[in-house]
N, C-alpha and C positions, 0 to 999 in steps of 0.2 A: 777177730778184727771187726769193728763196727762198719756197717755198710754206709756208703755215701749216697745220699739222695740226689738225683739229677736236678739241676736248677732249671726253673721254667724260663723258656725263651719268649720274649714278646712277639706277637704276630707282626709280619712285615707291614701290614697296612697301618698298624698303630705307630710303628717306627717312622713311616713316611709322613703321617699326619703330624707327629711331634716335631719332625725336622722342619716341616713347612711352617709350623707355628714359631719355632725358634728363629727361622729366617725372617719372618714378618716382624717379630719382635725386635730383632737386631737392627733391621733397616728402618724401624719406626713407621712402617706402613700399616694402615688399618685395613680391615676386611673390606672388599669392594661391595657397595650396595647396588641394587638394581637401578638402572637409569630411570629417572622420573618420566612419566608419560609426556609425550610431545604435546605442547599447548596448541589448540586449534585457533587459528586466526579469527578475530572478531569479524562479523559481517560488515562490509563496507558499502557505502552508497555507490551507485554506478549509473552510467548514462547509457541509454539504449537508443539506437538509431534505426529508422525504418529503411530497409534496403531500397536502393535506387531512388531515394529522395533525400532532401536536406532536413527532414523532420526528425526530431529527437526529443527525449524526455528523460528525467532523472528519477531514480528510485532510492528510497531511504529505508534502512533496516529498522524494524521494530521488534524489541525483545518480547518473548511470550509472557503470559501472566493470566490472571483471572479477572472476570468482570461479571457484574450482576445487573441484569436487565429484567424488569418486571418480576422481581423476586426469584428469578432463575439465574444461578451462577454457572458460567461457562469457562472452560479453560481455553485460552487462545495460544496457539502455537506461534513461534516466531514467524514473521512475514516481512515483506517489503511493501511500502506504500509510496505512491507517486508524490514527489515534492510539491507539485501543483495540481490543480484540476486539469483535466484534459482540455486542451485549447483547440480552437478552430484550425490552427495550423496542422494538428494531428488528425482531427476528425475529417477535414476536407480530403485528405489523402484517401481515406476509406470511402467517404460519401461520394466523391467525384471520380473515383477510380484513377487517381493520379499515380498510383503505383503500377498501373497496367502498361505494358509495352505498346507503342504506337503501331497501328496497322491491323490488318484482318486477324492476325494471330493473337491479338491482345486479350480476347475474352477469357476470363478466369472463372466464370460460373459463380462468383461471389454475389450473394444477395446484398444489394446496396440501397440506401434510402431513396425513396421517391422524392419528387420535387415537393418542397414544403408549401404550405398555404401561407403566403406572405413571406416576409424576410425573417428568418428564424433568429437573426442577431439583432433585430429591431433597429438597425442602424447605429447601434452604440459603439461599434468597433468590432473588427474581425481578427486580424493578426495579433496574436498575443493575448487575446481575450478568452475567457472560458467558454466552451461550447454550451449552449443553452437550448431550451425548447425541445429537448430530446426525451423520448419515452425510455422506460427502463429496458424494453425489448431492444431498442436501438442501441443503447449503451452496452447491452450484453452481446449484440451482434458485432459491435466494434471490438469488444474484447476477444471474441472468437477469431475475427480477422487478424487482429494484432498478434495473437498467439501463433497463428499459422505463419505470419510474416517473420516472426522473430525466433520461433522454436522454443519459446518459453511460455508457460501457462499464465496468462494474465486474465483477470476477472474483476468483477465488482467486489468490494469488501462485504463481508457479512456484517450484520449490525453489531455483533460482539467485537469484531475486529475494529470497526470504526470507533466504537465506544472506548475500547482499550487505547487506541491511538490518541483519541481526544483527551482521555484522562492524563496520559503522559504529556501531551502537548500543553495542557493547562496546569501542570504541576500538582496533579491529584486534588486540586481544589477548584471551586468555581472561579473562572478567570476574572481577575479584578477589572473594574471599570476602566482604569487607565491602560491595562493590558489590551483589552478589547479595542479601545480607541486606536491603539498603535498597530494591531495586527489584523483588524477586520474592517471590511466595508459593510455598513449597515444603514438603516433608514436615516440616521443622524448625520452621515457624512458622504453617502454614496450618490446623492442627487438623483435618486430613482433610476439607477442604471448599474450595469456591471462595469468593472474596470479591469485593466490588464492584470493577469496573474502576477504574483510576486511584487506588486507595487506597494504593499504594506510590509511591515516587519515580519520576520519569521517567528514562529512560536517556539516553545521549549524543545520540541522535537525536531526543529529545523524545517517544518512544513510551512507553506504559505496558503492562506485563504481556507484553512480547514473550517473556520467559522466565518459566516458571512460570504459576500460576493455571490456565488451560486450555491444553492443547496445541493447536497450530494446523494445520489441514489445508493442504497444499500440493499442487500438481500436479507430476508427475515425468515424465521422458522415457520411462520404461518402463511407465508406467501404474500402478505400485504405489501403494497407498493409504497415504500417509505423513503423519505429523504431526511438527512441529518445535517445539523450544523447551522441551519438558518441561512438567510440570503440578504441581499442588499435592501429588500423591501421591509425587513423586519426591524422593529425597535431594538436598540442595543441590548435591552434586558431580555430579549427573546432569542438571541443568538448565543452560541457556545456549546459546551459538551452535552447539555441536556436538550437542545433544540431538536424537535422531531415533528414531522408532518406526514400525514397519510394522503395520498392522491385522492382528489375528488373530481366529480364531473366538471366542475368549473375550470379545471386546468386545460380542458380541451373543448370548451363550449362552442367556439366559433368554427370548428373543423366541419366543413360541409360534406365530407366523405361519409358514406355508409357502407360498411362499418367504419368507425373512426380510424384514422391513420395509426399504424403500428410503429411509425417512425417519429412523428412530430407531435408536440403539444402546443397547439396554437395559442393558448392562453397561459403558458407557464414559462415565461422568459427568465424565471428565477431558478430553474432546475437545470443542473449539470451533473457531472460525476467525476470521480477519481478512481484510479485503478490500483489493484494490489497484485502481489505475486507471493506464493508460499515461499518461506525462507528455506 
């Protein structure tokens, strides 16, 4: 009698896999795909308040990018930039110690500006106007104080950051004449003085007075004391994304102090600043 070969039995794991496929096919279900990665919310503008005061300011997000200055290309990480130039309302809190508690226990050991030589606002207006006549050292001291008060690291923009924001604000092209007339205070419309911030139209980035009104301090690679954007004293053709000035002795010629004040520029009522924070 011929021998009967035993029939091969499928492995249990194969049976289970086949059953699962039959069930999925019968129910019309497809294989489950991994869940897509959660989308990160886009950075949003926010308002910051100074504790124990009524002073506040608004910060606007700026996406990262690349910028070329003097033949050198830099990568700029995302950051926040103030919607307006720093106003006297904010600076006075720092300069006059308005954040200090009243009484003997109020001293906080913060180095604050000395009394200026003359009126630093030149009588053009105080509340709501951009702070002017300040040195870059004073602007950096304000940023350090503000960082301590808020717990966030505020500082002056690097020149690359300012240039990147200016490029976005002007639509990646030189701002048109009609645009500058609408968004900037310059020699042709400012009547030789500063004006309240945000009293002209916003630019394409939603900022006010990035060009004109008060020129703005930036930090540079080589340490030069540079302002960007131009000011109310400059002709319209000299303000905008390319406007750049380096501090000269003329900016503090009348200061009688020796050495010259580290806080005030007696002959630079066209110089102010804007702050940034890393995104």
